[in-house]
C-alpha positions in Angstrom: 33.0 74.2 117.2 31.8 77.5 118.1 31.4 80.0 115.7 33.5 83.0 118.3 35.9 80.6 118.8 36.7 80.3 114.9 36.3 84.3 114.6 38.7 84.7 117.4 42.0 84.4 115.2 40.7 86.8 112.9 40.2 89.7 115.2 43.7 89.0 117.0 45.1 89.5 112.7 43.0 92.4 112.3 43.9 94.0 115.9 47.2 95.5 114.9 46.8 97.3 112.7 43.1 98.6 113.4 46.0 100.1 116.3 48.4 101.5 114.0 45.8 103.2 111.8 44.6 104.8 115.3 47.9 105.9 116.2 48.3 107.1 113.2 45.1 108.9 112.0 45.9 111.0 116.4 49.5 111.4 115.0 47.7 113.5 111.8 45.2 114.9 114.2 47.7 116.1 115.7 50.1 117.5 113.1 53.6 117.8 111.8 56.7 117.1 114.3 58.6 120.4 113.4 61.5 121.3 115.8 61.3 124.3 118.9 62.4 125.7 121.3 61.8 125.5 125.2 62.4 129.5 126.9 64.4 129.6 129.9 66.2 131.9 132.1 70.2 131.5 132.1 73.0 134.6 132.2 73.5 136.2 128.8 76.2 137.5 127.5 76.2 139.9 124.8 79.3 140.5 122.2 80.6 142.4 119.1 83.1 139.6 117.5 86.0 140.9 115.0 88.9 141.0 113.9 91.2 143.7 114.0 95.0 144.7 114.4 97.8 145.8 116.5 98.1 149.9 116.5 100.3 152.5 118.5 99.0 156.0 119.2 102.1 157.1 118.9 104.5 156.7 116.2 108.2 158.7 116.7 108.6 159.6 113.4 112.9 160.2 113.9 114.6 162.7 111.0 116.9 164.9 110.8 117.5 168.3 110.8 120.5 169.0 108.4 121.7 167.9 104.6 124.4 165.4 105.0 125.6 162.0 104.3 124.6 159.0 106.7 127.9 158.0 108.8 126.4 155.0 110.4 123.1 153.4 112.0 122.8 152.0 115.1 118.9 150.8 115.5 117.1 148.2 113.3 113.7 147.1 113.1 112.1 145.8 116.1 115.5 147.5 118.6 113.8 149.1 122.0 115.2 152.8 122.5 114.9 155.0 125.2 115.4 158.9 125.1 119.5 160.2 124.4 120.0 156.1 122.4 122.2 157.2 119.4 120.7 156.4 115.7 122.3 157.6 113.2 125.5 159.2 112.7 126.2 161.5 109.7 129.2 162.9 108.3 130.7 165.9 110.3 133.6 166.5 108.5 132.5 169.9 107.0 131.0 170.9 111.0 134.4 170.0 113.0 136.2 172.4 110.6 133.8 174.9 111.6 133.4 174.1 115.3 137.6 174.1 114.9 137.7 177.2 112.7 134.9 178.8 115.8 136.9 177.9 119.1 139.9 179.5 117.2 138.2 182.7 116.8 137.6 183.5 120.5 141.2 181.4 121.5 142.3 184.7 119.1 139.7 187.4 120.9 140.9 186.5 124.3 144.8 185.5 123.8 145.9 188.7 120.7 143.0 190.6 119.9 141.8 191.2 123.7 145.6 192.7 124.8 145.7 194.3 121.9 142.9 196.3 122.0 143.7 197.2 125.7 147.4 198.0 125.3 146.1 199.7 122.3 144.1 202.4 125.3 146.7 202.6 126.8 148.7 203.7 124.2 146.4 206.8 123.3 145.9 207.4 126.3 149.4 208.1 126.9 148.5 210.3 124.2 145.8 212.1 124.9 147.9 213.2 128.7 150.8 214.7 126.5 148.5 216.7 123.8 146.8 218.0 127.0 150.1 219.5 128.6 151.2 220.3 125.6 148.1 222.6 124.7 148.2 224.0 128.2 151.6 224.9 127.4 151.2 226.8 124.7 148.3 228.7 126.0 150.2 229.6 129.0 153.1 231.1 126.5 150.6 232.7 124.0 148.8 234.3 127.2 152.3 235.4 128.3 152.4 236.6 124.2 155.9 234.3 124.0 154.2 232.4 121.3 151.9 232.8 118.2 148.6 231.7 117.3 149.4 229.2 115.1 151.4 227.4 117.6 148.4 227.7 120.5 146.1 226.7 117.8 148.0 223.4 116.3 148.2 222.2 120.2 145.0 222.2 120.4 144.1 220.6 117.4 146.4 217.4 118.5 145.1 217.1 122.0 141.9 216.7 120.0 143.0 214.4 117.8 144.4 212.3 120.6 141.3 212.3 122.5 139.2 210.8 118.8 142.0 208.3 118.9 141.4 207.2 123.3 137.6 207.4 121.8 138.1 204.6 118.9 140.5 202.7 121.2 138.3 202.8 124.7 135.3 201.4 122.0 137.0 199.2 120.4 139.1 197.9 124.1 135.0 197.9 125.8 133.5 195.4 122.7 136.2 193.2 123.2 136.2 193.3 126.5 134.9 190.1 128.9 131.2 189.6 127.4 131.1 192.4 125.4 129.7 192.1 121.6 132.9 190.8 120.2 133.0 187.6 122.6 129.1 187.6 122.5 129.1 187.3 119.0 132.6 184.6 118.6 130.5 182.4 121.3 127.9 183.0 119.5 128.9 181.4 116.4 131.0 178.7 118.3 128.1 177.6 120.0 126.3 177.8 116.4 129.1 175.1 115.5 128.4 172.5 117.9 125.1 172.8 117.5 125.3 172.5 114.2 127.8 169.1 114.7 125.1 168.2 117.4 122.6 167.4 114.8 124.8 165.6 113.0 124.1 162.7 115.8 120.4 162.1 115.6 119.3 160.6 119.3 116.6 159.8 120.7 113.2 161.3 121.8 111.2 158.7 123.4 111.2 155.6 125.1 109.6 152.9 122.5 110.1 150.4 119.5 111.5 151.5 116.4 108.9 150.1 114.0 110.5 151.2 110.5 113.9 152.2 109.0 114.6 153.7 105.7 118.1 154.9 105.4 121.5 153.3 105.5 125.0 154.6 105.0 126.1 156.6 102.3 122.4 157.7 102.1 121.7 161.2 101.1 119.5 162.7 103.5 117.5 166.0 103.6 115.3 168.1 106.5 112.0 166.5 106.2 112.7 162.7 105.2 111.6 160.0 107.8 114.8 158.4 108.8 112.6 155.4 111.3 109.6 155.3 112.9 109.4 154.7 116.8 106.5 153.6 118.6 106.5 154.9 121.7 105.9 152.8 124.6 102.4 152.5 126.7 101.1 154.1 123.3 100.2 150.3 122.4 96.8 149.9 120.6 94.1 147.6 118.9 92.8 149.3 116.1 89.6 147.8 114.8 87.6 148.7 112.0 84.0 147.2 112.7 81.1 147.5 110.5 78.6 150.1 111.0 76.6 147.0 111.5 77.3 146.4 114.8 78.1 149.8 116.5 74.9 150.1 118.3 75.7 148.5 121.1 79.2 150.1 121.8 80.5 151.9 124.7 83.1 153.3 125.6 84.9 151.5 128.6 83.3 147.9 127.3 85.7 144.6 128.2 87.4 143.3 125.5 88.9 140.5 124.7 91.9 140.2 122.6 93.6 137.0 120.8 96.3 137.7 118.9 96.0 135.4 115.8 99.6 134.1 116.7 99.3 133.5 119.7 95.9 131.7 120.7 96.5 130.7 124.8 98.1 134.0 125.1 94.3 136.0 125.3 94.6 139.7 126.5 91.6 142.2 128.4 91.7 145.4 126.8 88.5 148.7 126.8 87.6 150.3 124.3 89.3 153.3 124.4 87.8 155.7 121.2 85.5 155.6 119.0 86.1 157.2 115.3 83.5 160.9 114.8 82.6 159.1 111.1 82.1 155.9 109.2 84.9 155.4 106.3 82.1 155.4 103.4 84.7 152.9 101.1 84.4 150.3 103.7 81.3 151.1 106.0 83.0 150.4 109.2 83.7 152.8 112.1 86.9 152.1 113.9 87.1 151.3 117.4 90.3 151.7 119.5 91.0 149.2 122.4 93.1 150.6 124.7 95.5 147.3 126.5 94.8 146.9 130.4 98.3 147.6 132.0 99.9 145.4 134.0 99.5 142.5 131.5 103.0 141.1 129.4 102.7 141.9 125.9 106.1 142.2 124.5 104.7 139.4 121.6 102.3 141.8 119.8 103.7 143.2 117.0 102.8 146.4 115.0 100.4 145.3 112.3 99.6 141.9 114.3 95.9 140.3 113.2 94.1 140.3 116.6 90.4 138.6 116.9 88.5 140.7 119.6 85.3 139.9 121.6 83.3 142.6 123.0 81.0 142.7 125.5 78.7 145.3 125.1 76.0 144.1 127.5 75.8 141.3 130.1 72.7 139.8 131.9 72.7 137.4 135.3 69.2 136.6 134.6 67.4 137.0 131.2 64.5 135.0 129.1 66.9 134.0 126.3 65.2 132.7 123.0 67.6 131.2 119.8 67.1 133.8 117.3 66.2 130.9 114.4 62.9 131.8 116.3 62.3 134.9 116.0 60.1 136.4 112.8 59.1 139.5 111.1 62.2 141.7 112.5 62.0 145.0 113.3 64.3 146.8 115.3 63.6 145.5 118.8 60.0 144.0 117.8 59.7 140.5 116.5 57.1 137.6 115.9 57.6 134.3 117.6 55.5 131.2 116.7 54.6 129.8 120.0 52.8 126.2 120.7 50.1 126.3 123.3 48.0 123.3 123.4 48.8 122.0 120.6 48.1 124.7 118.3 50.1 127.5 116.5 49.4 131.0 117.6 52.3 134.3 116.9 52.9 136.0 119.5 54.4 140.1 119.4 57.4 140.5 121.6 60.3 143.2 122.9 64.0 142.0 122.6 67.0 143.4 124.8 70.6 141.7 123.8 70.7 140.4 121.0 73.1 138.9 119.2 73.5 136.2 116.1 72.3 133.2 118.0 70.8 134.2 121.1 68.5 137.1 121.5 66.6 138.2 125.6 62.7 138.8 125.5 61.7 141.7 127.6 58.2 141.0 126.8 55.7 138.7 125.1 56.6 135.5 126.4 57.2 133.9 130.0 59.7 131.2 130.8 58.5 127.5 130.1 56.8 128.9 127.1 57.5 126.7 123.0 58.3 128.0 120.6 58.7 126.7 116.7 62.1 127.1 114.9 60.0 126.9 111.5 57.2 127.7 109.3 53.5 127.0 110.4 50.8 128.6 110.0 48.2 130.2 112.6 45.7 128.1 114.5 47.9 125.1 112.8 48.3 121.5 115.1 51.8 121.1 115.5 54.2 118.0 117.7 57.3 120.4 118.7 60.5 118.8 119.3 62.3 120.3 121.4 65.9 121.4 121.1 68.1 122.2 123.5 69.0 126.0 123.0 72.5 127.3 122.0 75.0 128.5 124.4 74.0 131.1 126.9 76.4 134.1 124.4 74.6 135.9 122.2 77.3 137.4 119.7 
C-alpha cells in the first residue's frame, strides 16, 4: 500500500484539533466578548419620579368667638359642608336671657317711657303757659301800681322755673322719640344680644370637606381654639418633597401623572404649580406642589394619602439615546464612552441632553449605529461586542 494512502487517516485525525486551535487563536486575537449597545434614534421622555401625599392649599380652621360649652356637634370627619351649614352649637342660656332683656327694654321704651315723656312734656308746656300768663297779669298790675314788687318778682321766678321744667321735658321726650338716642342705644343693645346669640351657632363659611374635629358635646371652648378643620373645595393639591438632586429639570407647568397607592387603576393628570423658594436643610428636599387638572373625578383622594408622581420634565420625538451604564467619568453635561470601531476600543467624549436613571440623550460625539461598551476595557484593546437591547425609551 502506498505511503500517501497510509497518511490520510492520520491527517484526518489532526484536522479538527488544528481547526479548533486556529479558531481559538483567532478569537483570542479578536479579544474578549463584552456587553454593549448600538445607538439608535427613538422617542425619548425624561421623567422625575417620586412619592408624595395629598394635601390642600387652603385649610379653614373653625373656632368659637365666645367662651362656652358645646351643646351639639353636627358634622364629623369626611362630611361635605356648604356655606351656611350648622356645624356646632354652644349652650346659649345666658345669651337668650340677654336677648329677652334687651327686647323687654326696647318694648318698655316704646310702650311706656316714650308716652310718659310725651305726657310730661305736655304738662310742662301747660304749666309754662300758665306761668307766663300769671307773670303778664302781675306785670300789668305792677305797672298800675296795684301790686307789690315782690309779688311781680315771684311771678317772674315761677315762669323761669316752668320754662326750665319744659326744657328738661323736651330733652327727655326728644331722647325717647322715635330714632332718638335712647332708642338707638336700646336697639344697639338688642343687636349685640342677637349677635352674641348667633355666635353660639357656628356655621360653615366655605364649601369643602371636614378634615379634623377636636371637640365633643360638653367640652369647654374658648376663642382661638381650633374646633374643626375644613379643606376648601377645589384646593386639593399634591405635595411632593423632592430630593434636591432632582430639581434641576423641573419647571412650572410641566405635566405629571399622579397615582394613589390605594387606587393604582385610577391615574390622575396634574401640573407643576409651585416650587418652594427654599430647600429643607434637615431632609435635603424641596417642596413641589402639583395642581390636579380640572374635570377629573378625584373624590376618592383623602388628605394625607400617599401617591406616586411622575413628572415629565422633557420630551424628544427623535433622540439619539444611550444606556446610562455605558457612560463613564460623567461631569455635568459631559461624559466619556468606550466606542468599538473595527474591533478596537476608543474613548469618546460626548455631550448629553435629556438624562435619567436608565437612558440619556447624546447631542454630540456619537452617531446612530455607533456601538459602545457597557463594561470597562483598555483604550486600543481588541474586543468583541455582545449587543444588548437598549432599556425602554423613557429616561426616568
